[in-house]
MMTF fields as JSON, N, C-alpha, C and O atoms, coordinates in Angstrom:
{
  "mmtfVersion": "1.0.0",
  "mmtfProducer": "UNKNOWN",
  "numBonds": 343,
  "numAtoms": 344,
  "numGroups": 86,
  "numChains": 1,
  "numModels": 1,
  "chainsPerModel": [1],
  "groupsPerChain": [86],
  "chainIdList": ["A"],
  "bondAtomList": [4, 2, 8, 6, 12, 10, 16, 14, 20, 18, 24, 22, 28, 26, 32, 30, 36, 34, 40, 38, 44, 42, 48, 46, 52, 50, 56, 54, 60, 58, 64, 62, 68, 66, 72, 70, 76, 74, 80, 78, 84, 82, 88, 86, 92, 90, 96, 94, 100, 98, 104, 102, 108, 106, 112, 110, 116, 114, 120, 118, 124, 122, 128, 126, 132, 130, 136, 134, 140, 138, 144, 142, 148, 146, 152, 150, 156, 154, 160, 158, 164, 162, 168, 166, 172, 170, 176, 174, 180, 178, 184, 182, 188, 186, 192, 190, 196, 194, 200, 198, 204, 202, 208, 206, 212, 210, 216, 214, 220, 218, 224, 222, 228, 226, 232, 230, 236, 234, 240, 238, 244, 242, 248, 246, 252, 250, 256, 254, 260, 258, 264, 262, 268, 266, 272, 270, 276, 274, 280, 278, 284, 282, 288, 286, 292, 290, 296, 294, 300, 298, 304, 302, 308, 306, 312, 310, 316, 314, 320, 318, 324, 322, 328, 326, 332, 330, 336, 334, 340, 338],
  "bondOrderList": [1, 1, 1, 1, 1, 1, 1, 1, 1, 1, 1, 1, 1, 1, 1, 1, 1, 1, 1, 1, 1, 1, 1, 1, 1, 1, 1, 1, 1, 1, 1, 1, 1, 1, 1, 1, 1, 1, 1, 1, 1, 1, 1, 1, 1, 1, 1, 1, 1, 1, 1, 1, 1, 1, 1, 1, 1, 1, 1, 1, 1, 1, 1, 1, 1, 1, 1, 1, 1, 1, 1, 1, 1, 1, 1, 1, 1, 1, 1, 1, 1, 1, 1, 1, 1],
  "groupList": [{"groupName": "MET", "atomNameList": ["N", "CA", "C", "O"], "elementList": ["N", "C", "C", "O"], "formalChargeList": [0, 0, 0, 0], "bondAtomList": [1, 0, 2, 1, 3, 2], "bondOrderList": [1, 1, 2], "singleLetterCode": "M", "chemCompType": "L-PEPTIDE LINKING"}, {"groupName": "ILE", "atomNameList": ["N", "CA", "C", "O"], "elementList": ["N", "C", "C", "O"], "formalChargeList": [0, 0, 0, 0], "bondAtomList": [1, 0, 2, 1, 3, 2], "bondOrderList": [1, 1, 2], "singleLetterCode": "I", "chemCompType": "L-PEPTIDE LINKING"}, {"groupName": "PHE", "atomNameList": ["N", "CA", "C", "O"], "elementList": ["N", "C", "C", "O"], "formalChargeList": [0, 0, 0, 0], "bondAtomList": [1, 0, 2, 1, 3, 2], "bondOrderList": [1, 1, 2], "singleLetterCode": "F", "chemCompType": "L-PEPTIDE LINKING"}, {"groupName": "GLN", "atomNameList": ["N", "CA", "C", "O"], "elementList": ["N", "C", "C", "O"], "formalChargeList": [0, 0, 0, 0], "bondAtomList": [1, 0, 2, 1, 3, 2], "bondOrderList": [1, 1, 2], "singleLetterCode": "Q", "chemCompType": "L-PEPTIDE LINKING"}, {"groupName": "ARG", "atomNameList": ["N", "CA", "C", "O"], "elementList": ["N", "C", "C", "O"], "formalChargeList": [0, 0, 0, 0], "bondAtomList": [1, 0, 2, 1, 3, 2], "bondOrderList": [1, 1, 2], "singleLetterCode": "R", "chemCompType": "L-PEPTIDE LINKING"}, {"groupName": "PRO", "atomNameList": ["N", "CA", "C", "O"], "elementList": ["N", "C", "C", "O"], "formalChargeList": [0, 0, 0, 0], "bondAtomList": [1, 0, 2, 1, 3, 2], "bondOrderList": [1, 1, 2], "singleLetterCode": "P", "chemCompType": "L-PEPTIDE LINKING"}, {"groupName": "HIS", "atomNameList": ["N", "CA", "C", "O"], "elementList": ["N", "C", "C", "O"], "formalChargeList": [0, 0, 0, 0], "bondAtomList": [1, 0, 2, 1, 3, 2], "bondOrderList": [1, 1, 2], "singleLetterCode": "H", "chemCompType": "L-PEPTIDE LINKING"}, {"groupName": "LEU", "atomNameList": ["N", "CA", "C", "O"], "elementList": ["N", "C", "C", "O"], "formalChargeList": [0, 0, 0, 0], "bondAtomList": [1, 0, 2, 1, 3, 2], "bondOrderList": [1, 1, 2], "singleLetterCode": "L", "chemCompType": "L-PEPTIDE LINKING"}, {"groupName": "TYR", "atomNameList": ["N", "CA", "C", "O"], "elementList": ["N", "C", "C", "O"], "formalChargeList": [0, 0, 0, 0], "bondAtomList": [1, 0, 2, 1, 3, 2], "bondOrderList": [1, 1, 2], "singleLetterCode": "Y", "chemCompType": "L-PEPTIDE LINKING"}, {"groupName": "GLY", "atomNameList": ["N", "CA", "C", "O"], "elementList": ["N", "C", "C", "O"], "formalChargeList": [0, 0, 0, 0], "bondAtomList": [1, 0, 2, 1, 3, 2], "bondOrderList": [1, 1, 2], "singleLetterCode": "G", "chemCompType": "PEPTIDE LINKING"}, {"groupName": "GLU", "atomNameList": ["N", "CA", "C", "O"], "elementList": ["N", "C", "C", "O"], "formalChargeList": [0, 0, 0, 0], "bondAtomList": [1, 0, 2, 1, 3, 2], "bondOrderList": [1, 1, 2], "singleLetterCode": "E", "chemCompType": "L-PEPTIDE LINKING"}, {"groupName": "THR", "atomNameList": ["N", "CA", "C", "O"], "elementList": ["N", "C", "C", "O"], "formalChargeList": [0, 0, 0, 0], "bondAtomList": [1, 0, 2, 1, 3, 2], "bondOrderList": [1, 1, 2], "singleLetterCode": "T", "chemCompType": "L-PEPTIDE LINKING"}, {"groupName": "ALA", "atomNameList": ["N", "CA", "C", "O"], "elementList": ["N", "C", "C", "O"], "formalChargeList": [0, 0, 0, 0], "bondAtomList": [1, 0, 2, 1, 3, 2], "bondOrderList": [1, 1, 2], "singleLetterCode": "A", "chemCompType": "L-PEPTIDE LINKING"}, {"groupName": "ASP", "atomNameList": ["N", "CA", "C", "O"], "elementList": ["N", "C", "C", "O"], "formalChargeList": [0, 0, 0, 0], "bondAtomList": [1, 0, 2, 1, 3, 2], "bondOrderList": [1, 1, 2], "singleLetterCode": "D", "chemCompType": "L-PEPTIDE LINKING"}, {"groupName": "LYS", "atomNameList": ["N", "CA", "C", "O"], "elementList": ["N", "C", "C", "O"], "formalChargeList": [0, 0, 0, 0], "bondAtomList": [1, 0, 2, 1, 3, 2], "bondOrderList": [1, 1, 2], "singleLetterCode": "K", "chemCompType": "L-PEPTIDE LINKING"}, {"groupName": "SER", "atomNameList": ["N", "CA", "C", "O"], "elementList": ["N", "C", "C", "O"], "formalChargeList": [0, 0, 0, 0], "bondAtomList": [1, 0, 2, 1, 3, 2], "bondOrderList": [1, 1, 2], "singleLetterCode": "S", "chemCompType": "L-PEPTIDE LINKING"}, {"groupName": "VAL", "atomNameList": ["N", "CA", "C", "O"], "elementList": ["N", "C", "C", "O"], "formalChargeList": [0, 0, 0, 0], "bondAtomList": [1, 0, 2, 1, 3, 2], "bondOrderList": [1, 1, 2], "singleLetterCode": "V", "chemCompType": "L-PEPTIDE LINKING"}],
  "groupTypeList": [0, 1, 2, 3, 4, 5, 6, 7, 0, 8, 3, 4, 9, 10, 11, 12, 9, 2, 12, 13, 13, 6, 12, 13, 14, 7, 1, 12, 12, 9, 1, 12, 4, 13, 5, 15, 12, 5, 16, 5, 12, 15, 12, 16, 10, 16, 5, 3, 10, 9, 14, 9, 13, 10, 9, 9, 13, 13, 14, 15, 13, 12, 5, 12, 14, 9, 13, 9, 14, 16, 12, 14, 12, 5, 13, 5, 9, 12, 5, 5, 16, 3, 9, 14, 14, 15],
  "groupIdList": [1, 2, 3, 4, 5, 6, 7, 8, 9, 10, 11, 12, 13, 14, 15, 16, 17, 18, 19, 20, 21, 22, 23, 24, 25, 26, 27, 28, 29, 30, 31, 32, 33, 34, 35, 36, 37, 38, 39, 40, 41, 42, 43, 44, 45, 46, 47, 48, 49, 50, 51, 52, 53, 54, 55, 56, 57, 58, 59, 60, 61, 62, 63, 64, 65, 66, 67, 68, 69, 70, 71, 72, 73, 74, 75, 76, 77, 78, 79, 80, 81, 82, 83, 84, 85, 86],
  "secStructList": [7, 3, 3, 1, 1, 7, 5, 6, 6, 5, 7, 6, 6, 7, 5, 7, 7, 7, 7, 2, 2, 2, 2, 2, 2, 2, 2, 2, 6, 6, 1, 3, 3, 7, 6, 6, 1, 7, 7, 7, 4, 4, 4, 1, 7, 7, 7, 7, 6, 6, 1, 6, 6, 1, 1, 1, 1, 7, 7, 6, 6, 1, 7, 7, 1, 1, 1, 1, 7, 7, 7, 7, 7, 7, 7, 6, 6, 1, 7, 7, 7, 7, 1, 7, 7, 7],
  "xCoordList": [-47.373, -46.525, -45.233, -45.242, -44.144, -42.848, -42.41, -42.321, -42.138, -41.779, -40.347, -39.429, -40.183, -38.883, -38.197, -36.981, -38.981, -38.45, -39.413, -40.546, -38.994, -39.877, -41.148, -41.114, -42.251, -43.548, -44.402, -44.675, -44.822, -45.603, -44.882, -43.75, -45.512, -44.877, -44.07, -43.467, -44.045, -43.356, -41.932, -41.671, -41.013, -39.621, -39.314, -40.06, -38.219, -37.797, -37.667, -37.097, -38.201, -38.117, -39.297, -39.466, -40.119, -41.279, -42.363, -42.443, -43.193, -44.283, -45.609, -45.763, -46.566, -47.899, -48.915, -48.555, -50.168, -51.238, -52.162, -52.448, -52.637, -53.534, -54.587, -54.443, -55.638, -56.642, -55.961, -54.989, -56.475, -55.843, -55.632, -54.569, -56.629, -56.482, -55.373, -54.616, -55.277, -54.233, -52.856, -51.871, -52.794, -51.542, -51.04, -49.843, -51.95, -51.549, -50.95, -50.011, -51.484, -50.956, -49.546, -48.666, -49.34, -48.008, -46.984, -45.837, -47.393, -46.498, -46.166, -45.01, -47.182, -46.975, -46.046, -45.296, -46.091, -45.246, -43.835, -42.967, -43.595, -42.263, -41.989, -40.839, -43.025, -42.867, -42.79, -42.066, -43.55, -43.602, -43.653, -43.826, -43.495, -43.591, -44.366, -44.494, -44.876, -45.593, -44.569, -43.645, -44.694, -43.688, -43.636, -42.612, -44.716, -44.703, -44.154, -43.904, -43.966, -43.427, -41.907, -41.289, -41.288, -39.824, -39.197, -39.752, -38.041, -37.339, -36.607, -35.831, -36.846, -36.136, -34.643, -34.24, -33.829, -32.374, -31.935, -30.914, -32.683, -32.309, -32.482, -31.914, -33.252, -33.482, -32.449, -32.394, -31.635, -30.622, -29.42, -28.895, -28.987, -27.845, -26.548, -26.372, -25.654, -24.351, -23.292, -23.178, -22.502, -21.461, -20.389, -20.032, -19.883, -18.844, -17.521, -17.454, -16.466, -15.151, -14.636, -14.867, -13.933, -13.335, -14.305, -13.948, -15.515, -16.51, -16.873, -16.987, -17.053, -17.505, -16.447, -15.25, -16.907, -16.019, -15.428, -14.55, -15.884, -15.442, -14.347, -14.606, -13.142, -12.032, -11.642, -11.894, -11.03, -10.667, -9.359, -8.491, -9.225, -7.996, -8.044, -7.453, -8.722, -8.823, -7.458, -6.86, -6.961, -5.637, -5.695, -4.718, -6.826, -6.968, -5.995, -5.675, -5.516, -4.572, -3.136, -2.247, -2.902, -1.559, -1.145, -1.991, 0.154, 0.6, 0.411, 0.572, 0.071, -0.149, 1.185, 2.203, 1.155, 2.366, 2.602, 1.652, 3.823, 4.129, 5.377, 6.328, 5.367, 6.552, 6.652, 7.574, 5.726, 5.78, 5.112, 5.039, 4.617, 3.936, 2.511, 1.85, 2.058, 0.699, -0.181, 0.128, -1.282, -2.189, -2.932, -3.405, -3.035, -3.736, -5.233, -5.666, -6.016, -7.468, -7.985, -7.554, -8.905, -9.428, -10.312, -10.872, -10.422, -11.296, -12.734, -13.161, -13.494, -14.84, -15.77, -16.725, -15.52, -16.392, -15.924, -16.603, -14.767, -14.222, -14.902, -15.353, -14.975, -15.537, -14.622, -13.438, -15.137, -14.298, -13.168, -13.325, -12.035, -10.882, -11.162, -11.675, -10.822, -11.047, -9.74, -8.799, -9.71, -8.533, -7.554, -7.845, -6.375, -5.358, -4.705, -4.539, -4.334, -3.544, -2.09, -1.626, -1.372, 0.033, 0.962, 2.178],
  "yCoordList": [-52.0, -50.841, -51.237, -52.005, -50.709, -50.867, -49.47, -48.567, -49.302, -47.98, -47.63, -48.438, -46.415, -45.896, -45.161, -44.97, -44.749, -44.048, -44.285, -44.708, -44.025, -44.245, -43.402, -42.248, -43.997, -43.311, -43.969, -45.168, -43.172, -43.679, -44.868, -44.724, -46.043, -47.207, -48.038, -49.036, -47.653, -48.414, -47.899, -46.699, -48.841, -48.503, -48.754, -49.445, -48.191, -48.357, -49.843, -50.609, -50.239, -51.623, -52.483, -53.579, -52.023, -52.798, -52.735, -51.78, -53.761, -53.855, -53.786, -54.378, -53.062, -52.952, -52.721, -52.312, -52.98, -52.764, -51.655, -51.543, -50.827, -49.717, -49.62, -50.207, -48.878, -48.574, -47.784, -47.069, -47.917, -47.287, -45.788, -45.277, -45.072, -43.617, -43.241, -42.303, -43.97, -43.692, -44.095, -43.385, -45.224, -45.681, -44.663, -44.382, -44.107, -43.094, -41.861, -41.267, -41.471, -40.303, -40.598, -39.739, -41.811, -42.173, -42.234, -41.823, -42.742, -42.811, -41.401, -41.097, -40.549, -39.171, -38.395, -37.53, -38.701, -38.013, -38.588, -38.035, -39.696, -40.306, -41.133, -41.473, -41.457, -42.23, -43.724, -44.463, -44.162, -45.579, -45.732, -44.761, -46.995, -47.282, -48.573, -49.39, -48.729, -49.934, -51.034, -50.834, -52.195, -53.245, -53.799, -54.352, -53.665, -54.176, -53.156, -53.495, -51.912, -50.867, -50.985, -51.4, -50.631, -50.677, -49.651, -48.576, -50.001, -49.115, -48.05, -48.387, -46.752, -45.705, -45.732, -46.117, -45.326, -45.336, -44.468, -44.754, -43.412, -42.524, -43.202, -42.737, -44.29, -44.972, -46.05, -46.571, -46.395, -47.426, -46.814, -45.785, -47.465, -46.954, -47.372, -48.538, -46.425, -46.68, -46.509, -45.428, -47.566, -47.428, -46.443, -46.385, -45.67, -44.694, -45.202, -45.724, -45.051, -45.496, -44.602, -43.393, -45.211, -44.444, -44.087, -43.336, -44.602, -44.303, -45.587, -46.64, -45.514, -46.661, -47.723, -47.435, -48.971, -50.091, -50.705, -51.562, -50.291, -50.922, -50.097, -49.015, -50.607, -49.936, -48.639, -48.445, -47.761, -46.454, -46.458, -47.298, -45.515, -45.332, -45.996, -45.485, -47.108, -47.817, -48.393, -49.097, -48.113, -48.551, -49.826, -50.155, -50.56, -51.739, -52.855, -53.689, -52.893, -53.916, -53.571, -54.414, -52.353, -51.918, -52.601, -52.845, -52.915, -53.538, -52.584, -51.37, -53.163, -52.357, -51.896, -52.577, -50.721, -50.219, -51.026, -51.503, -51.177, -51.898, -52.726, -52.316, -53.913, -54.753, -55.669, -56.481, -55.555, -56.357, -57.707, -58.445, -58.057, -59.333, -59.225, -58.201, -60.272, -60.305, -60.989, -62.087, -60.332, -60.899, -62.082, -62.012, -63.164, -64.354, -64.134, -63.63, -64.513, -64.374, -65.321, -66.472, -64.851, -65.718, -66.819, -66.674, -67.912, -69.011, -68.478, -67.87, -68.685, -68.124, -68.583, -67.877, -69.734, -70.223, -69.814, -70.092, -69.156, -68.776, -67.519, -66.676, -67.393, -66.168, -64.986, -65.182, -63.765, -62.6, -62.479, -62.84, -61.969, -61.775, -60.584, -59.56, -60.723, -59.641, -59.279, -60.072, -58.071, -57.633, -56.86, -56.524, -56.583, -55.811, -56.62, -57.835, -55.912, -56.559, -56.516, -55.502, -57.591, -57.589, -57.421, -57.4],
  "zCoordList": [-40.12, -40.035, -39.331, -38.369, -39.817, -39.153, -38.746, -39.578, -37.464, -36.954, -37.338, -37.195, -37.826, -38.225, -37.086, -37.103, -36.094, -34.92, -33.757, -33.983, -32.529, -31.376, -31.482, -31.909, -31.089, -31.08, -30.007, -30.065, -29.025, -27.892, -27.272, -26.811, -27.25, -26.62, -27.607, -27.213, -28.875, -29.913, -30.104, -30.022, -30.363, -30.616, -32.09, -32.784, -32.547, -33.941, -34.263, -33.486, -35.412, -35.853, -35.439, -35.974, -34.503, -34.087, -35.146, -35.918, -35.173, -36.124, -35.382, -34.313, -35.952, -35.362, -36.468, -37.572, -36.178, -37.141, -36.681, -35.488, -37.612, -37.318, -38.409, -39.481, -38.129, -39.145, -40.26, -40.017, -41.479, -42.644, -42.488, -42.84, -41.964, -41.838, -40.852, -41.099, -39.741, -38.75, -39.306, -39.101, -40.003, -40.605, -41.62, -41.679, -42.419, -43.409, -42.747, -43.277, -41.593, -40.863, -40.334, -40.39, -39.823, -39.313, -40.445, -40.27, -41.592, -42.749, -43.243, -43.54, -43.327, -43.799, -42.868, -43.321, -41.565, -40.591, -40.542, -39.868, -41.251, -41.249, -40.01, -39.73, -39.271, -38.036, -38.331, -37.664, -39.345, -39.68, -41.189, -41.926, -41.64, -43.068, -43.257, -42.346, -44.464, -44.843, -45.079, -45.867, -44.424, -44.608, -46.026, -46.428, -46.792, -48.155, -49.157, -50.313, -48.718, -49.588, -49.649, -48.669, -50.776, -50.858, -49.907, -49.679, -49.364, -48.438, -49.253, -50.147, -48.954, -49.69, -49.379, -48.281, -50.338, -50.17, -49.004, -48.378, -48.695, -47.59, -46.237, -45.248, -46.164, -44.891, -44.61, -43.496, -45.591, -45.412, -44.708, -45.133, -43.614, -42.861, -43.545, -43.901, -43.724, -44.329, -43.253, -42.676, -42.964, -41.94, -42.391, -43.567, -41.431, -41.723, -41.187, -40.074, -41.976, -41.532, -40.421, -40.42, -39.474, -38.39, -37.286, -36.378, -37.336, -36.309, -35.584, -36.211, -34.294, -33.517, -33.348, -33.334, -33.219, -32.955, -34.218, -34.126, -35.383, -36.61, -37.276, -37.803, -37.248, -37.928, -37.247, -36.058, -38.011, -37.476, -36.727, -36.967, -35.817, -35.068, -33.709, -32.758, -33.591, -32.324, -31.966, -32.779, -30.785, -30.359, -29.521, -28.848, -29.544, -28.698, -29.072, -28.226, -30.315, -30.721, -30.359, -30.481, -29.919, -29.556, -28.252, -27.392, -28.091, -26.845, -25.661, -25.785, -24.526, -23.324, -22.767, -22.893, -22.147, -21.504, -20.233, -19.613, -19.856, -18.622, -18.789, -19.455, -18.17, -18.168, -19.382, -19.464, -20.319, -21.526, -21.403, -22.386, -20.212, -20.026, -20.557, -20.388, -21.187, -21.711, -20.676, -20.212, -20.317, -19.327, -19.926, -21.061, -19.173, -19.618, -19.428, -18.392, -20.428, -20.327, -19.246, -19.179, -18.399, -17.34, -17.927, -19.013, -17.19, -17.579, -17.595, -16.613, -18.677, -18.766, -17.649, -17.324, -17.058, -15.99, -14.601, -13.613, -14.515, -13.206, -12.671, -13.446, -11.339, -10.774, -11.043, -11.318, -10.971, -11.227, -10.206, -9.04, -10.662, -9.797, -8.9, -9.353, -7.619, -6.668, -5.995, -5.941, -5.489, -4.754, -5.624, -6.773, -5.043, -5.754, -6.839, -6.73, -7.902, -8.934, -8.508, -7.986, -8.721, -8.316, -9.465, -9.278]
}
């Protein structure tokens, strides 16, 4: 069984095995599905434009307000900067 939504201690996407009668009840309730069964089209997630981090009206690429200087990315191995920004 592959869980379609959280149930007891199981989270979505986890796999577990159950007796046939119990598995049939979970499938009928829409909680889990048989991994060998085809995935219904309604269960496939379709990304939406303009939502989340993908595309849309995200202004992260816009230049920052200020003096026009671009901040240099810190060295990945350096400790975090502390104190006031100058």
